[in-house]
N, CA, C and O atoms as a CHARMM CRD file, in Angstrom:
* protein
*
  300
    1    1 UNK  N     41.85400   4.53400 160.76100 PROA 1      0.00000
    2    1 UNK  CA    42.98700   5.32900 160.35000 PROA 1      0.00000
    3    1 UNK  C     44.13200   5.09300 161.31500 PROA 1      0.00000
    4    1 UNK  O     44.00600   5.29800 162.52300 PROA 1      0.00000
    5    2 UNK  N     45.22700   4.66600 160.77000 PROA 2      0.00000
    6    2 UNK  CA    46.41800   4.40600 161.57100 PROA 2      0.00000
    7    2 UNK  C     47.28500   5.65900 161.58600 PROA 2      0.00000
    8    2 UNK  O     47.52500   6.28800 160.55600 PROA 2      0.00000
    9    3 UNK  N     47.73400   5.99100 162.75000 PROA 3      0.00000
   10    3 UNK  CA    48.62500   7.13300 162.85400 PROA 3      0.00000
   11    3 UNK  C     50.07300   6.65200 162.81000 PROA 3      0.00000
   12    3 UNK  O     50.36500   5.49400 163.10800 PROA 3      0.00000
   13    4 UNK  N     50.94100   7.52700 162.44800 PROA 4      0.00000
   14    4 UNK  CA    52.36200   7.21200 162.34600 PROA 4      0.00000
   15    4 UNK  C     52.94900   6.97100 163.73700 PROA 4      0.00000
   16    4 UNK  O     52.59800   7.66700 164.69000 PROA 4      0.00000
   17    5 UNK  N     53.82600   6.00100 163.85000 PROA 5      0.00000
   18    5 UNK  CA    54.47000   5.71600 165.14000 PROA 5      0.00000
   19    5 UNK  C     55.44700   6.83300 165.47600 PROA 5      0.00000
   20    5 UNK  O     56.11100   7.38600 164.60000 PROA 5      0.00000
   21    6 UNK  N     55.51800   7.14500 166.74000 PROA 6      0.00000
   22    6 UNK  CA    56.39200   8.21300 167.20600 PROA 6      0.00000
   23    6 UNK  C     57.47300   7.58500 168.07200 PROA 6      0.00000
   24    6 UNK  O     57.18800   6.74400 168.92500 PROA 6      0.00000
   25    7 UNK  N     58.70700   7.99800 167.84700 PROA 7      0.00000
   26    7 UNK  CA    59.81700   7.42800 168.61400 PROA 7      0.00000
   27    7 UNK  C     59.91200   8.10500 169.98400 PROA 7      0.00000
   28    7 UNK  O     59.31500   9.15400 170.22800 PROA 7      0.00000
   29    8 UNK  N     60.67000   7.48100 170.84900 PROA 8      0.00000
   30    8 UNK  CA    60.85200   8.01500 172.20100 PROA 8      0.00000
   31    8 UNK  C     61.59000   9.34800 172.16900 PROA 8      0.00000
   32    8 UNK  O     61.31800  10.22900 172.98400 PROA 8      0.00000
   33    9 UNK  N     62.51500   9.49800 171.23900 PROA 9      0.00000
   34    9 UNK  CA    63.26300  10.76000 171.13700 PROA 9      0.00000
   35    9 UNK  C     62.35100  11.91200 170.72700 PROA 9      0.00000
   36    9 UNK  O     62.49800  13.03400 171.21100 PROA 9      0.00000
   37   10 UNK  N     61.40800  11.62500 169.83000 PROA 10     0.00000
   38   10 UNK  CA    60.46800  12.67000 169.40000 PROA 10     0.00000
   39   10 UNK  C     59.54200  13.08100 170.54100 PROA 10     0.00000
   40   10 UNK  O     59.25000  14.26400 170.71900 PROA 10     0.00000
   41   11 UNK  N     59.08800  12.10600 171.30400 PROA 11     0.00000
   42   11 UNK  CA    58.23600  12.41800 172.45700 PROA 11     0.00000
   43   11 UNK  C     59.02000  13.20900 173.49200 PROA 11     0.00000
   44   11 UNK  O     58.50000  14.15900 174.07700 PROA 11     0.00000
   45   12 UNK  N     60.26500  12.82400 173.71700 PROA 12     0.00000
   46   12 UNK  CA    61.11000  13.54100 174.67300 PROA 12     0.00000
   47   12 UNK  C     61.30700  14.98500 174.24200 PROA 12     0.00000
   48   12 UNK  O     61.25800  15.89100 175.07400 PROA 12     0.00000
   49   13 UNK  N     61.52800  15.21200 172.95400 PROA 13     0.00000
   50   13 UNK  CA    61.71300  16.56300 172.43300 PROA 13     0.00000
   51   13 UNK  C     60.44500  17.39800 172.59600 PROA 13     0.00000
   52   13 UNK  O     60.51300  18.56000 172.99600 PROA 13     0.00000
   53   14 UNK  N     59.29700  16.81300 172.28800 PROA 14     0.00000
   54   14 UNK  CA    58.02400  17.53100 172.41900 PROA 14     0.00000
   55   14 UNK  C     57.76500  17.88500 173.88200 PROA 14     0.00000
   56   14 UNK  O     57.37500  19.01200 174.18600 PROA 14     0.00000
   57   15 UNK  N     57.97800  16.93200 174.78800 PROA 15     0.00000
   58   15 UNK  CA    57.76200  17.20600 176.21100 PROA 15     0.00000
   59   15 UNK  C     58.74500  18.23400 176.74400 PROA 15     0.00000
   60   15 UNK  O     58.38300  19.07300 177.56900 PROA 15     0.00000
   61   16 UNK  N     59.98900  18.17400 176.27800 PROA 16     0.00000
   62   16 UNK  CA    60.98000  19.14600 176.73600 PROA 16     0.00000
   63   16 UNK  C     60.59800  20.55300 176.29800 PROA 16     0.00000
   64   16 UNK  O     60.72800  21.49400 177.08100 PROA 16     0.00000
   65   17 UNK  N     60.13200  20.71300 175.06900 PROA 17     0.00000
   66   17 UNK  CA    59.68400  22.03400 174.60300 PROA 17     0.00000
   67   17 UNK  C     58.45900  22.49200 175.38500 PROA 17     0.00000
   68   17 UNK  O     58.32500  23.67800 175.68800 PROA 17     0.00000
   69   18 UNK  N     57.57000  21.56600 175.71300 PROA 18     0.00000
   70   18 UNK  CA    56.37600  21.92500 176.47500 PROA 18     0.00000
   71   18 UNK  C     56.75300  22.42000 177.87100 PROA 18     0.00000
   72   18 UNK  O     56.26400  23.45600 178.32100 PROA 18     0.00000
   73   19 UNK  N     57.62700  21.67200 178.55500 PROA 19     0.00000
   74   19 UNK  CA    57.99600  22.06300 179.91400 PROA 19     0.00000
   75   19 UNK  C     58.91700  23.27400 179.94000 PROA 19     0.00000
   76   19 UNK  O     58.92600  24.01100 180.92600 PROA 19     0.00000
   77   20 UNK  N     59.69400  23.49800 178.88200 PROA 20     0.00000
   78   20 UNK  CA    60.50300  24.71100 178.81000 PROA 20     0.00000
   79   20 UNK  C     59.62600  25.94700 178.67700 PROA 20     0.00000
   80   20 UNK  O     60.00900  27.03100 179.11700 PROA 20     0.00000
   81   21 UNK  N     58.45900  25.79400 178.07700 PROA 21     0.00000
   82   21 UNK  CA    57.53500  26.91100 177.93600 PROA 21     0.00000
   83   21 UNK  C     56.69100  27.15500 179.17500 PROA 21     0.00000
   84   21 UNK  O     55.93000  28.12100 179.22400 PROA 21     0.00000
   85   22 UNK  N     56.81500  26.29500 180.17200 PROA 22     0.00000
   86   22 UNK  CA    56.04600  26.43500 181.41200 PROA 22     0.00000
   87   22 UNK  C     56.99900  26.69200 182.57800 PROA 22     0.00000
   88   22 UNK  O     57.39200  25.74500 183.25900 PROA 22     0.00000
   89   23 UNK  N     57.38100  27.94700 182.82600 PROA 23     0.00000
   90   23 UNK  CA    58.34400  28.23300 183.89000 PROA 23     0.00000
   91   23 UNK  C     57.76900  28.01700 185.29600 PROA 23     0.00000
   92   23 UNK  O     58.52000  28.02700 186.27200 PROA 23     0.00000
   93   24 UNK  N     56.45100  27.82300 185.41400 PROA 24     0.00000
   94   24 UNK  CA    55.85400  27.62500 186.72300 PROA 24     0.00000
   95   24 UNK  C     55.93500  26.16800 187.17500 PROA 24     0.00000
   96   24 UNK  O     55.59700  25.86300 188.31800 PROA 24     0.00000
   97   25 UNK  N     56.37400  25.27000 186.30400 PROA 25     0.00000
   98   25 UNK  CA    56.48100  23.85700 186.64500 PROA 25     0.00000
   99   25 UNK  C     57.93800  23.48300 186.88900 PROA 25     0.00000
  100   25 UNK  O     58.85000  24.10500 186.34400 PROA 25     0.00000
  101   26 UNK  N     58.14500  22.46500 187.71000 PROA 26     0.00000
  102   26 UNK  CA    59.49000  21.95800 187.92200 PROA 26     0.00000
  103   26 UNK  C     59.72400  21.58400 189.37600 PROA 26     0.00000
  104   26 UNK  O     59.05600  22.08100 190.28200 PROA 26     0.00000
  105   27 UNK  N     60.68000  20.70500 189.57300 PROA 27     0.00000
  106   27 UNK  CA    60.99400  20.23300 190.91500 PROA 27     0.00000
  107   27 UNK  C     61.54900  21.36100 191.78900 PROA 27     0.00000
  108   27 UNK  O     61.17300  21.48900 192.95400 PROA 27     0.00000
  109   28 UNK  N     62.43200  22.16500 191.22900 PROA 28     0.00000
  110   28 UNK  CA    63.02100  23.26800 191.99900 PROA 28     0.00000
  111   28 UNK  C     61.95400  24.28800 192.40300 PROA 28     0.00000
  112   28 UNK  O     61.99700  24.82800 193.50900 PROA 28     0.00000
  113   29 UNK  N     61.00800  24.54800 191.51800 PROA 29     0.00000
  114   29 UNK  CA    59.92800  25.48500 191.84700 PROA 29     0.00000
  115   29 UNK  C     59.03200  24.92300 192.94700 PROA 29     0.00000
  116   29 UNK  O     58.56500  25.67100 193.80600 PROA 29     0.00000
  117   30 UNK  N     58.78700  23.61300 192.92900 PROA 30     0.00000
  118   30 UNK  CA    57.95800  22.99300 193.96400 PROA 30     0.00000
  119   30 UNK  C     58.64500  23.05700 195.32200 PROA 30     0.00000
  120   30 UNK  O     58.00300  23.34300 196.33200 PROA 30     0.00000
  121   31 UNK  N     59.94000  22.79300 195.34900 PROA 31     0.00000
  122   31 UNK  CA    60.69700  22.86700 196.61000 PROA 31     0.00000
  123   31 UNK  C     60.72300  24.30800 197.11100 PROA 31     0.00000
  124   31 UNK  O     60.50900  24.55700 198.29800 PROA 31     0.00000
  125   32 UNK  N     60.98000  25.24400 196.22200 PROA 32     0.00000
  126   32 UNK  CA    61.02400  26.65400 196.62200 PROA 32     0.00000
  127   32 UNK  C     59.66900  27.12900 197.13000 PROA 32     0.00000
  128   32 UNK  O     59.60900  27.96200 198.03400 PROA 32     0.00000
  129   33 UNK  N     58.59500  26.61800 196.57100 PROA 33     0.00000
  130   33 UNK  CA    57.26100  27.01700 197.01900 PROA 33     0.00000
  131   33 UNK  C     56.99300  26.55200 198.44500 PROA 33     0.00000
  132   33 UNK  O     56.25700  27.21100 199.18000 PROA 33     0.00000
  133   34 UNK  N     57.58100  25.42800 198.84600 PROA 34     0.00000
  134   34 UNK  CA    57.37600  24.93100 200.20800 PROA 34     0.00000
  135   34 UNK  C     58.33200  25.57000 201.20700 PROA 34     0.00000
  136   34 UNK  O     57.99000  25.71200 202.38100 PROA 34     0.00000
  137   35 UNK  N     59.51200  25.95200 200.76600 PROA 35     0.00000
  138   35 UNK  CA    60.52400  26.48600 201.68400 PROA 35     0.00000
  139   35 UNK  C     60.40600  27.99800 201.84600 PROA 35     0.00000
  140   35 UNK  O     60.57100  28.51400 202.95100 PROA 35     0.00000
  141   36 UNK  N     60.12600  28.70800 200.76600 PROA 36     0.00000
  142   36 UNK  CA    60.08900  30.16700 200.81600 PROA 36     0.00000
  143   36 UNK  C     58.68100  30.67200 201.07800 PROA 36     0.00000
  144   36 UNK  O     57.69200  30.06100 200.67200 PROA 36     0.00000
  145   37 UNK  N     58.61700  31.80300 201.76600 PROA 37     0.00000
  146   37 UNK  CA    57.32900  32.45300 201.99200 PROA 37     0.00000
  147   37 UNK  C     56.82600  33.03400 200.67200 PROA 37     0.00000
  148   37 UNK  O     57.63300  33.39300 199.81500 PROA 37     0.00000
  149   38 UNK  N     55.52100  33.13300 200.49500 PROA 38     0.00000
  150   38 UNK  CA    55.00100  33.69800 199.23900 PROA 38     0.00000
  151   38 UNK  C     55.43100  35.15100 199.06900 PROA 38     0.00000
  152   38 UNK  O     55.53700  35.90100 200.04000 PROA 38     0.00000
  153   39 UNK  N     55.67400  35.52800 197.82800 PROA 39     0.00000
  154   39 UNK  CA    56.07100  36.90800 197.53900 PROA 39     0.00000
  155   39 UNK  C     54.88500  37.84600 197.67700 PROA 39     0.00000
  156   39 UNK  O     53.73900  37.48100 197.41500 PROA 39     0.00000
  157   40 UNK  N     55.18900  39.04400 198.08900 PROA 40     0.00000
  158   40 UNK  CA    54.16800  40.07100 198.17000 PROA 40     0.00000
  159   40 UNK  C     53.97700  40.67500 196.77800 PROA 40     0.00000
  160   40 UNK  O     54.95800  41.06900 196.14600 PROA 40     0.00000
  161   41 UNK  N     52.75800  40.75700 196.29300 PROA 41     0.00000
  162   41 UNK  CA    52.55900  41.34500 194.95800 PROA 41     0.00000
  163   41 UNK  C     52.83000  42.84300 194.92600 PROA 41     0.00000
  164   41 UNK  O     52.97400  43.42300 193.85000 PROA 41     0.00000
  165   42 UNK  N     52.90100  43.47600 196.09500 PROA 42     0.00000
  166   42 UNK  CA    53.11000  44.91500 196.15300 PROA 42     0.00000
  167   42 UNK  C     54.58300  45.28400 196.24800 PROA 42     0.00000
  168   42 UNK  O     54.94600  46.43000 195.98100 PROA 42     0.00000
  169   43 UNK  N     55.43600  44.34000 196.62100 PROA 43     0.00000
  170   43 UNK  CA    56.87600  44.58200 196.71700 PROA 43     0.00000
  171   43 UNK  C     57.57300  43.76500 195.63700 PROA 43     0.00000
  172   43 UNK  O     57.93400  42.60900 195.85900 PROA 43     0.00000
  173   44 UNK  N     57.75900  44.36200 194.48300 PROA 44     0.00000
  174   44 UNK  CA    58.31500  43.62500 193.35500 PROA 44     0.00000
  175   44 UNK  C     59.81300  43.41000 193.47800 PROA 44     0.00000
  176   44 UNK  O     60.34500  42.47200 192.88300 PROA 44     0.00000
  177   45 UNK  N     60.50600  44.24800 194.23000 PROA 45     0.00000
  178   45 UNK  CA    61.96000  44.13600 194.35300 PROA 45     0.00000
  179   45 UNK  C     62.38600  43.21500 195.48900 PROA 45     0.00000
  180   45 UNK  O     63.57200  42.90300 195.60400 PROA 45     0.00000
  181   46 UNK  N     61.47100  42.77800 196.31900 PROA 46     0.00000
  182   46 UNK  CA    61.84900  41.98200 197.48700 PROA 46     0.00000
  183   46 UNK  C     62.10800  40.53200 197.10700 PROA 46     0.00000
  184   46 UNK  O     61.48700  39.99000 196.19300 PROA 46     0.00000
  185   47 UNK  N     63.03100  39.92000 197.82400 PROA 47     0.00000
  186   47 UNK  CA    63.35200  38.50700 197.63700 PROA 47     0.00000
  187   47 UNK  C     62.56300  37.72100 198.67800 PROA 47     0.00000
  188   47 UNK  O     62.51000  38.14000 199.83400 PROA 47     0.00000
  189   48 UNK  N     61.94700  36.59400 198.31100 PROA 48     0.00000
  190   48 UNK  CA    61.15900  35.85200 199.29700 PROA 48     0.00000
  191   48 UNK  C     62.04600  35.27900 200.40200 PROA 48     0.00000
  192   48 UNK  O     63.09800  34.70100 200.12900 PROA 48     0.00000
  193   49 UNK  N     61.61400  35.44300 201.64100 PROA 49     0.00000
  194   49 UNK  CA    62.37100  34.96000 202.79300 PROA 49     0.00000
  195   49 UNK  C     62.03800  33.50400 203.06300 PROA 49     0.00000
  196   49 UNK  O     60.93500  33.05400 202.75100 PROA 49     0.00000
  197   50 UNK  N     62.98000  32.75700 203.64200 PROA 50     0.00000
  198   50 UNK  CA    62.67500  31.36500 203.99500 PROA 50     0.00000
  199   50 UNK  C     61.69200  31.31500 205.16300 PROA 50     0.00000
  200   50 UNK  O     61.64900  32.22100 205.99500 PROA 50     0.00000
  201   51 UNK  N     60.91200  30.25100 205.20800 PROA 51     0.00000
  202   51 UNK  CA    59.94900  30.10200 206.28900 PROA 51     0.00000
  203   51 UNK  C     60.67200  29.77300 207.59200 PROA 51     0.00000
  204   51 UNK  O     61.78900  29.25700 207.58600 PROA 51     0.00000
  205   52 UNK  N     60.01700  30.08000 208.70400 PROA 52     0.00000
  206   52 UNK  CA    60.65000  29.92000 210.01600 PROA 52     0.00000
  207   52 UNK  C     61.01300  28.47100 210.31400 PROA 52     0.00000
  208   52 UNK  O     62.07000  28.21000 210.88800 PROA 52     0.00000
  209   53 UNK  N     60.15900  27.52300 209.93600 PROA 53     0.00000
  210   53 UNK  CA    60.43600  26.12300 210.23200 PROA 53     0.00000
  211   53 UNK  C     61.68400  25.64500 209.50400 PROA 53     0.00000
  212   53 UNK  O     62.41600  24.80100 210.02000 PROA 53     0.00000
  213   54 UNK  N     61.93500  26.17800 208.30400 PROA 54     0.00000
  214   54 UNK  CA    63.11200  25.77400 207.54700 PROA 54     0.00000
  215   54 UNK  C     64.38200  26.33600 208.17500 PROA 54     0.00000
  216   54 UNK  O     65.39800  25.64500 208.24600 PROA 54     0.00000
  217   55 UNK  N     64.33100  27.57600 208.62500 PROA 55     0.00000
  218   55 UNK  CA    65.48300  28.18700 209.28800 PROA 55     0.00000
  219   55 UNK  C     65.78400  27.45000 210.58800 PROA 55     0.00000
  220   55 UNK  O     66.94700  27.19400 210.90100 PROA 55     0.00000
  221   56 UNK  N     64.74700  27.10800 211.34500 PROA 56     0.00000
  222   56 UNK  CA    64.93700  26.35800 212.58700 PROA 56     0.00000
  223   56 UNK  C     65.52400  24.98000 212.30500 PROA 56     0.00000
  224   56 UNK  O     66.40700  24.52600 213.03400 PROA 56     0.00000
  225   57 UNK  N     65.05600  24.31800 211.27600 PROA 57     0.00000
  226   57 UNK  CA    65.57900  23.00900 210.90000 PROA 57     0.00000
  227   57 UNK  C     67.05200  23.09500 210.50900 PROA 57     0.00000
  228   57 UNK  O     67.84300  22.23700 210.90200 PROA 57     0.00000
  229   58 UNK  N     67.42900  24.10900 209.74600 PROA 58     0.00000
  230   58 UNK  CA    68.83700  24.28500 209.38200 PROA 58     0.00000
  231   58 UNK  C     69.69500  24.59000 210.59500 PROA 58     0.00000
  232   58 UNK  O     70.82100  24.10100 210.69500 PROA 58     0.00000
  233   59 UNK  N     69.18700  25.38300 211.50700 PROA 59     0.00000
  234   59 UNK  CA    69.92600  25.71800 212.71400 PROA 59     0.00000
  235   59 UNK  C     70.15000  24.47800 213.58100 PROA 59     0.00000
  236   59 UNK  O     71.26000  24.25800 214.06600 PROA 59     0.00000
  237   60 UNK  N     69.12600  23.68200 213.77600 PROA 60     0.00000
  238   60 UNK  CA    69.25100  22.45400 214.57100 PROA 60     0.00000
  239   60 UNK  C     70.20700  21.47700 213.90100 PROA 60     0.00000
  240   60 UNK  O     71.02400  20.85000 214.57700 PROA 60     0.00000
  241   61 UNK  N     70.11700  21.33900 212.58900 PROA 61     0.00000
  242   61 UNK  CA    71.00000  20.42100 211.86900 PROA 61     0.00000
  243   61 UNK  C     72.45000  20.86800 211.94300 PROA 61     0.00000
  244   61 UNK  O     73.34000  20.03400 212.11100 PROA 61     0.00000
  245   62 UNK  N     72.70600  22.15600 211.82100 PROA 62     0.00000
  246   62 UNK  CA    74.08700  22.64000 211.87200 PROA 62     0.00000
  247   62 UNK  C     74.66400  22.54400 213.28300 PROA 62     0.00000
  248   62 UNK  O     75.83800  22.21000 213.44000 PROA 62     0.00000
  249   63 UNK  N     73.86800  22.82900 214.30700 PROA 63     0.00000
  250   63 UNK  CA    74.35000  22.69300 215.68700 PROA 63     0.00000
  251   63 UNK  C     74.60700  21.22400 216.01500 PROA 63     0.00000
  252   63 UNK  O     75.59500  20.90200 216.67500 PROA 63     0.00000
  253   64 UNK  N     73.73300  20.33800 215.56400 PROA 64     0.00000
  254   64 UNK  CA    73.93200  18.91000 215.79500 PROA 64     0.00000
  255   64 UNK  C     75.18500  18.40600 215.09500 PROA 64     0.00000
  256   64 UNK  O     75.93600  17.61700 215.66900 PROA 64     0.00000
  257   65 UNK  N     75.42000  18.84300 213.87700 PROA 65     0.00000
  258   65 UNK  CA    76.61400  18.43700 213.14400 PROA 65     0.00000
  259   65 UNK  C     77.86800  18.97800 213.80500 PROA 65     0.00000
  260   65 UNK  O     78.87100  18.27200 213.90400 PROA 65     0.00000
  261   66 UNK  N     77.82400  20.22100 214.25800 PROA 66     0.00000
  262   66 UNK  CA    78.98100  20.80400 214.94000 PROA 66     0.00000
  263   66 UNK  C     79.26600  20.08400 216.25300 PROA 66     0.00000
  264   66 UNK  O     80.42700  19.82900 216.57200 PROA 66     0.00000
  265   67 UNK  N     78.23800  19.75400 217.01300 PROA 67     0.00000
  266   67 UNK  CA    78.44000  19.03400 218.27700 PROA 67     0.00000
  267   67 UNK  C     78.98600  17.63100 218.01600 PROA 67     0.00000
  268   67 UNK  O     79.87200  17.16900 218.73600 PROA 67     0.00000
  269   68 UNK  N     78.46800  16.95400 216.99900 PROA 68     0.00000
  270   68 UNK  CA    78.96400  15.62400 216.65700 PROA 68     0.00000
  271   68 UNK  C     80.43200  15.68600 216.25700 PROA 68     0.00000
  272   68 UNK  O     81.23800  14.86800 216.70100 PROA 68     0.00000
  273   69 UNK  N     80.77300  16.64800 215.42800 PROA 69     0.00000
  274   69 UNK  CA    82.16200  16.77700 214.97000 PROA 69     0.00000
  275   69 UNK  C     83.07900  17.12900 216.13900 PROA 69     0.00000
  276   69 UNK  O     84.18200  16.59200 216.23300 PROA 69     0.00000
  277   70 UNK  N     82.65100  18.00600 217.01600 PROA 70     0.00000
  278   70 UNK  CA    83.50000  18.41900 218.13500 PROA 70     0.00000
  279   70 UNK  C     83.76100  17.25000 219.09300 PROA 70     0.00000
  280   70 UNK  O     84.90800  17.00100 219.46500 PROA 70     0.00000
  281   71 UNK  N     82.71700  16.54100 219.48800 PROA 71     0.00000
  282   71 UNK  CA    82.87800  15.49000 220.49700 PROA 71     0.00000
  283   71 UNK  C     83.45700  14.20000 219.92700 PROA 71     0.00000
  284   71 UNK  O     84.03200  13.41400 220.67900 PROA 71     0.00000
  285   72 UNK  N     83.32500  13.95600 218.62900 PROA 72     0.00000
  286   72 UNK  CA    83.81800  12.70500 218.06800 PROA 72     0.00000
  287   72 UNK  C     85.11200  12.85000 217.28300 PROA 72     0.00000
  288   72 UNK  O     85.82900  11.86300 217.11100 PROA 72     0.00000
  289   73 UNK  N     85.42800  14.01700 216.81300 PROA 73     0.00000
  290   73 UNK  CA    86.62000  14.17300 215.98900 PROA 73     0.00000
  291   73 UNK  C     87.72500  14.96600 216.65900 PROA 73     0.00000
  292   73 UNK  O     88.90000  14.64200 216.48500 PROA 73     0.00000
  293   74 UNK  N     87.38400  15.99200 217.41700 PROA 74     0.00000
  294   74 UNK  CA    88.41000  16.86700 217.97800 PROA 74     0.00000
  295   74 UNK  C     88.56100  16.77800 219.49000 PROA 74     0.00000
  296   74 UNK  O     89.51900  17.32600 220.03500 PROA 74     0.00000
  297   75 UNK  N     87.69200  16.13800 220.15300 PROA 75     0.00000
  298   75 UNK  CA    87.74200  16.09700 221.62400 PROA 75     0.00000
  299   75 UNK  C     88.43600  14.84900 222.10100 PROA 75     0.00000
  300   75 UNK  O     88.57300  14.64100 223.30700 PROA 75     0.00000
């Protein structure tokens, strides 16, 4: 039994509907899962805080950028 050929657009539409129905999947969700601390199931109104290593990384990057800009552009 031969099945009907399916075009790339039809497959794209089917996959898009599948992934739209799965809010737990996605690149942004994967990044947020690594950067943010897990939510507490008992505090429904709380926003997840960033992990300490990410805050430290942002702080080091911003201080390094500020020092580079100060010594190379304005000094």
